C-alpha positions as CSV (number, residue, x, y, z in Angstrom):
1,M,30.6,-0.3,2.3
2,K,28.4,2.3,3.9
3,A,24.6,1.7,3.9
4,I,21.5,2.8,5.8
5,G,18.9,0.3,7.1
6,F,16.7,-0.7,9.9
7,Y,16.2,-3.7,12.2
8,H,12.7,-3.1,13.6
9,A,9.6,-1.3,12.4
10,L,9.7,2.0,14.3
11,P,8.2,5.5,14.0
12,I,10.5,7.7,12.0
13,D,11.2,10.0,14.9
14,D,12.7,7.1,16.8
15,P,16.6,7.2,16.8
16,Q,16.7,3.5,15.5
17,S,14.1,3.9,12.8
18,L,17.0,4.2,10.4
19,V,20.7,3.8,11.2
20,D,24.0,4.0,9.4
21,L,25.7,0.7,8.8
22,E,28.9,-0.9,7.4
23,L,28.1,-4.0,5.3
24,P,30.1,-6.3,3.0
25,E,30.0,-5.6,-0.8
26,P,27.2,-7.4,-2.6
27,T,27.8,-10.7,-4.5
28,L,26.7,-10.6,-8.1
29,R,24.3,-13.0,-9.9
30,D,24.9,-13.8,-13.6
31,H,22.6,-10.8,-14.9
32,D,23.7,-8.4,-12.2
33,L,25.5,-5.1,-12.3
34,L,27.4,-3.8,-9.3
35,V,26.5,-0.1,-9.3
36,E,28.2,2.6,-7.3
37,V,25.3,4.5,-6.1
38,K,25.5,8.3,-6.7
39,A,22.0,9.5,-5.8
40,V,18.7,8.1,-4.6
41,S,15.2,9.4,-4.2
42,V,12.6,8.4,-1.5
43,N,9.1,7.1,-2.3
44,P,6.0,6.2,-0.4
45,V,7.1,2.4,-0.7
46,D,10.2,3.2,1.4
47,V,8.0,4.5,4.2
48,K,5.5,1.7,3.9
49,V,8.2,-1.1,4.2
50,R,10.0,0.7,7.0
51,A,6.8,1.1,9.1
52,G,5.2,-2.2,8.2
53,S,7.9,-4.9,8.2
54,T,10.5,-6.4,10.6
55,P,13.5,-8.1,9.1
56,P,14.8,-11.3,10.4
57,A,16.4,-11.0,13.8
58,G,19.9,-9.5,13.7
59,Q,19.7,-8.7,9.9
60,P,19.1,-5.1,8.6
61,R,16.7,-4.2,5.8
62,I,18.2,-1.9,3.2
63,L,15.5,0.4,1.6
64,G,15.7,2.5,-1.6
65,W,14.1,1.8,-4.9
66,D,15.3,4.6,-7.1
67,A,18.9,5.3,-7.9
68,S,21.4,6.6,-10.4
69,G,25.0,5.6,-10.4
70,I,28.0,4.1,-12.3
71,V,28.6,0.4,-13.2
72,R,31.7,-0.9,-11.4
73,K,31.4,-4.7,-12.2
74,V,29.2,-7.0,-14.4
75,G,27.9,-10.4,-14.0
76,S,28.9,-13.3,-16.3
77,R,25.7,-12.9,-18.5
78,V,25.5,-9.2,-18.7
79,S,25.1,-8.0,-22.4
80,C,23.6,-4.5,-22.2
81,F,26.2,-2.6,-20.0
82,R,29.8,-2.4,-19.1
83,E,32.0,-0.9,-16.5
84,G,31.9,2.9,-16.4
85,D,28.3,3.2,-17.8
86,R,26.0,5.7,-16.1
87,V,22.7,3.9,-15.2
88,W,19.4,4.5,-13.5
89,Y,16.9,2.1,-12.1
90,A,14.3,1.4,-9.5
91,G,15.4,-2.2,-8.5
92,D,13.7,-5.2,-7.0
93,I,11.8,-5.0,-3.7
94,T,12.8,-8.5,-2.8
95,R,16.5,-7.5,-2.8
96,P,18.6,-5.1,-0.7
97,G,17.8,-1.5,-1.9
98,S,19.7,1.5,-3.1
99,N,20.5,3.1,0.2
100,A,24.0,1.8,0.1
101,E,27.3,2.7,-1.6
102,L,27.2,-0.3,-3.8
103,Q,24.1,-2.3,-5.1
104,A,23.7,-5.4,-7.1
105,V,20.8,-5.1,-9.6
106,D,19.7,-7.1,-12.5
107,E,20.5,-5.4,-15.9
108,R,17.1,-6.3,-17.3
109,I,15.5,-3.7,-15.0
110,V,18.2,-1.0,-15.5
111,G,18.4,1.7,-18.2
112,P,21.1,4.0,-19.5
113,M,20.9,7.3,-17.5
114,P,19.9,10.4,-19.6
115,T,23.0,12.3,-20.7
116,S,21.3,15.6,-20.2
117,L,20.8,15.0,-16.4
118,G,23.0,15.0,-13.4
119,F,22.8,12.1,-10.9
120,A,20.3,13.8,-8.6
121,E,17.9,14.9,-11.3
122,A,18.0,11.3,-12.7
123,A,17.4,9.5,-9.5
124,A,14.1,11.3,-9.1
125,L,12.6,9.4,-12.1
126,P,13.0,5.7,-12.5
127,L,10.3,4.2,-10.1
128,T,7.8,6.8,-11.1
129,A,8.5,6.5,-14.8
130,I,8.2,2.8,-14.7
131,T,4.9,3.0,-12.8
132,A,3.4,5.7,-15.0
133,W,4.5,3.9,-18.2
134,E,3.1,0.6,-17.0
135,L,-0.2,2.3,-15.9
136,L,-0.8,3.9,-19.3
137,F,0.6,1.4,-21.8
138,D,0.6,-2.0,-20.1
139,R,-2.5,-1.8,-17.8
140,L,-4.9,0.7,-19.6
141,K,-3.3,0.1,-23.0
142,V,-4.2,3.6,-24.1
143,Q,-2.1,3.1,-27.3
144,D,-4.9,0.7,-28.5
145,L,-7.5,3.5,-28.4
146,E,-9.2,4.1,-31.8
147,P,-7.8,7.3,-33.5
148,M,-11.3,8.9,-33.5
149,T,-11.9,8.0,-29.8
150,N,-12.6,11.1,-27.6
151,G,-10.4,9.9,-24.8
152,T,-10.1,11.8,-21.6
153,L,-7.9,10.9,-18.6
154,L,-8.4,12.0,-15.0
155,V,-5.3,11.6,-12.8
156,V,-6.2,11.7,-9.1
157,G,-3.4,13.1,-7.0
158,A,-1.4,14.4,-9.9
159,A,1.2,16.4,-8.1
160,G,3.1,13.6,-6.5
161,G,6.0,11.6,-7.9
162,V,4.0,9.3,-10.2
163,G,1.6,11.9,-11.3
164,S,4.3,14.3,-12.2
165,V,5.6,11.9,-14.7
166,L,2.4,10.4,-15.8
167,I,1.0,13.8,-16.8
168,Q,4.1,14.4,-19.0
169,L,3.8,11.0,-20.8
170,A,0.1,11.1,-21.3
171,R,0.3,14.7,-22.7
172,H,3.2,13.9,-25.1
173,L,2.7,10.4,-26.1
174,T,-1.1,10.0,-26.4
175,G,-4.0,11.9,-27.8
176,L,-5.9,12.0,-24.5
177,T,-7.2,15.1,-22.9
178,V,-5.4,15.1,-19.5
179,I,-6.9,16.3,-16.3
180,G,-5.0,16.3,-13.1
181,T,-6.3,16.8,-9.6
182,A,-4.7,19.0,-7.0
183,S,-5.9,21.3,-4.3
184,R,-3.2,23.8,-3.2
185,P,-2.1,26.7,-5.4
186,E,1.4,25.4,-5.6
187,T,0.4,21.9,-6.6
188,R,-2.1,23.1,-9.2
189,E,0.5,25.3,-10.8
190,W,2.9,22.2,-10.7
191,V,0.5,20.0,-12.4
192,S,-0.3,22.6,-15.1
193,A,3.4,23.1,-15.7
194,K,3.9,19.3,-16.3
195,G,1.3,19.4,-19.1
196,A,-2.2,18.8,-17.8
197,H,-4.9,20.4,-20.1
198,H,-7.0,21.0,-17.0
199,V,-6.7,20.9,-13.2
200,I,-9.6,20.3,-10.8
201,D,-9.7,20.2,-7.0
202,H,-10.2,16.7,-5.6
203,H,-11.7,18.1,-2.4
204,Q,-14.6,19.6,-4.4
205,P,-17.3,17.7,-6.4
206,W,-15.7,16.4,-9.5
207,A,-18.6,16.1,-11.9
208,E,-19.5,19.8,-11.4
209,Q,-15.9,21.0,-12.1
210,L,-15.7,18.7,-15.3
211,Q,-19.1,20.2,-16.5
212,R,-17.8,23.7,-16.2
213,L,-14.9,22.6,-18.4
214,G,-17.4,21.3,-20.9
215,I,-16.5,17.7,-20.1
216,S,-19.5,15.3,-19.4
217,D,-17.4,12.2,-18.6
218,V,-13.9,10.7,-18.8
219,T,-12.8,7.4,-20.4
220,H,-9.9,6.6,-18.0
221,V,-9.2,7.4,-14.3
222,I,-5.8,6.7,-12.7
223,G,-6.1,6.6,-8.9
224,L,-2.7,7.5,-7.2
225,N,-3.9,8.0,-3.7
226,H,-7.1,7.7,-1.5
227,T,-9.0,5.7,-4.2
228,E,-11.3,4.2,-1.6
229,T,-12.4,7.7,-0.5
230,Y,-13.2,8.7,-4.1
231,L,-14.7,5.5,-5.4
232,Q,-18.3,6.9,-5.9
233,Q,-17.0,10.0,-7.7
234,I,-14.9,7.7,-10.0
235,V,-18.0,5.7,-10.9
236,D,-20.0,8.9,-11.5
237,V,-17.5,10.6,-13.9
238,L,-16.4,7.4,-15.9
239,R,-18.0,6.9,-19.2
240,P,-19.7,3.5,-19.6
241,E,-17.1,0.9,-20.5
242,G,-14.5,3.2,-19.0
243,Q,-11.4,2.0,-17.0
244,L,-9.8,2.6,-13.7
245,A,-6.2,1.8,-12.8
246,L,-4.8,2.4,-9.3
247,I,-1.6,2.1,-7.4
248,D,-2.5,2.6,-3.8
249,D,-3.7,0.1,-1.2
250,P,-7.3,0.6,-0.1
251,Q,-8.4,-1.5,3.0
252,V,-11.7,-2.1,1.1
253,L,-12.4,-1.7,-2.6
254,D,-16.0,-2.5,-3.3
255,I,-16.3,-2.4,-7.1
256,R,-19.9,-3.7,-7.3
257,P,-21.1,-0.2,-8.5
258,F,-18.7,-0.6,-11.4
259,K,-21.1,-3.3,-12.9
260,A,-23.9,-1.2,-14.4
261,K,-21.3,0.8,-16.5
262,S,-19.2,-2.4,-17.3
263,L,-16.2,-0.5,-15.9
264,S,-12.9,-2.4,-15.7
265,V,-10.3,-2.2,-12.8
266,H,-6.5,-2.6,-13.2
267,W,-4.0,-2.7,-10.4
268,E,-0.4,-1.6,-11.0
269,L,2.8,-2.6,-9.0
270,M,6.0,-1.9,-10.8
271,F,7.8,-4.6,-8.8
272,T,5.7,-7.5,-10.2
273,R,8.0,-8.3,-13.1
274,S,11.0,-8.5,-10.8
275,M,9.2,-10.3,-8.0
276,F,8.0,-13.0,-10.2
277,N,10.8,-13.1,-12.9
278,T,8.2,-12.6,-15.5
279,A,8.8,-13.3,-19.2
280,S,8.4,-9.5,-19.7
281,L,11.0,-8.5,-17.2
282,A,13.4,-6.9,-19.8
283,R,10.5,-4.6,-20.7
284,Q,11.5,-2.4,-17.9
285,H,14.9,-1.9,-19.4
286,K,13.4,-1.0,-22.7
287,L,11.0,1.5,-21.2
288,L,13.8,3.1,-19.1
289,R,15.9,3.4,-22.2
290,R,12.9,5.0,-24.0
291,V,12.3,7.4,-21.1
292,S,15.9,8.3,-21.1
293,E,15.7,9.3,-24.9
294,L,12.5,11.4,-24.1
295,V,14.3,13.2,-21.4
296,D,17.3,13.9,-23.6
297,A,14.9,15.2,-26.3
298,G,13.3,17.6,-23.8
299,V,9.9,15.8,-23.8
300,V,10.1,14.6,-20.1
301,S,11.6,16.7,-17.3
302,S,12.9,15.6,-13.9
303,T,10.5,15.8,-11.1
304,L,13.1,16.7,-8.5
305,T,11.8,19.3,-6.1
306,Q,14.1,19.0,-3.1
307,A,17.8,17.8,-2.9
308,L,19.7,16.8,0.3
309,A,23.4,16.6,0.3
310,G,24.5,13.2,1.7
311,I,23.0,9.7,1.6
312,N,22.8,9.0,5.3
313,A,20.4,8.0,8.1
314,A,19.8,11.6,9.2
315,N,18.8,12.8,5.7
316,L,16.8,9.7,5.0
317,K,14.8,10.3,8.2
318,R,14.1,13.8,7.0
319,A,12.8,12.6,3.7
320,H,10.7,9.8,5.2
321,A,9.1,12.3,7.6
322,L,8.3,14.6,4.7
323,I,6.7,11.8,2.7
324,E,4.7,10.8,5.7
325,T,3.0,14.3,5.6
326,G,1.3,13.3,2.3
327,A,1.8,16.8,1.0
328,T,5.0,16.5,-1.0
329,R,5.3,17.7,-4.6
330,G,7.5,15.9,-7.0
331,K,10.5,14.0,-5.6
332,I,13.0,14.3,-2.7
333,V,16.6,13.2,-3.7
334,L,19.7,12.5,-1.6
335,E,23.0,12.7,-3.3
336,G,26.6,11.5,-2.4
337,F,28.0,9.4,0.5
């Protein structure tokens, strides 16, 4: 089968940073589906793994943690899917990724693809939808807020892949006032279109902008990038007993200033359940099924902003280079081998 991978951690402009390969068909485990991959999207995690890890000598690493496709075979203990089903998923970072014609993936982290979307539109959503859902409902547990609570959520870096889905989920499934941060006209417009009640500029003082909106503080902050840079402003705008959840990887995260306000901190990694085979592993199947229903109901829309024809090394290099600029909006998708 065709696949794209790397043997050494190299800059994306190096000819060997990502290469086209021919590999054997994957072997299935009991709970696995063998999926014919139709489309993939590229996430910051792809860039981080490519740039920061070296596979064992002579063995390629296959990236890709967002895909849509068709089930071609099923393992002996599969119960939720059958051959021919259209599916979407993010996968497991400890196993070969979706940048391949065929991928083995555990059915418990796979969902039925929305019937209203094509493969490219669908591939833009799984990783970010799982991350956004887990941030809101598993980490911050916003569903447990008292009905009379005046909850306000500030999403830092709201125009990216996770933010684009999170804004939609928070607006439609919670009673929170949703505020996104974005700095460029096109990203501000994007965040508003996805459902944010308000948009502020993360490059300008936050408290002053919130005050102009008549908002004195916020109950929840979700940090999607540069959390370390914004830490003092997060402390300043959070209400006492408020909560921060983040997904990025600050080199240093000094949370001592959080003590006076009794602020709590939650870290989200959507691969945790598959990495540790947790008891809640199948929750990702259930939430992907629910998000699929929300897409088909018109509540959640795809965050695809750029599509490239062909899943190959050349196009993946283009996508990685764009992700590395840190200025992308929504998701970049590659379709078809």
